Phi, psi and omega in degrees: 000312181290324179293330178297317179292322179296316179297318179297319179294316180297315178297321178297318179296317179297316179297318178297320179295317179297317178297318179296320179296315179298313180297321179297318180295321178294321181291322180293315182287338183292326182282346183251091179265129179288152178297133185268337183265136181295330179291325176296320179297317179296322178298316180295320178295323177296317179297323181282346181088013180285332178230164180267168178298324180297316179294322178295315180297322178297316179295323180294319178295322178298327179282347179083025181246000000 
């Protein structure tokens, strides 16, 4: 009888911990939204030095902007 209650308490604690971990992951990912526009991605790549200004201008012309 007593072991039954101990097992229930332990399982409840494990379930609560798993729920807390899942909620924490959702909250962390919610604040980090990826850029949705391809031109925004190109701007970030230009800032990082991954592409040149010429490549950025070419991509911008392709977008019609």
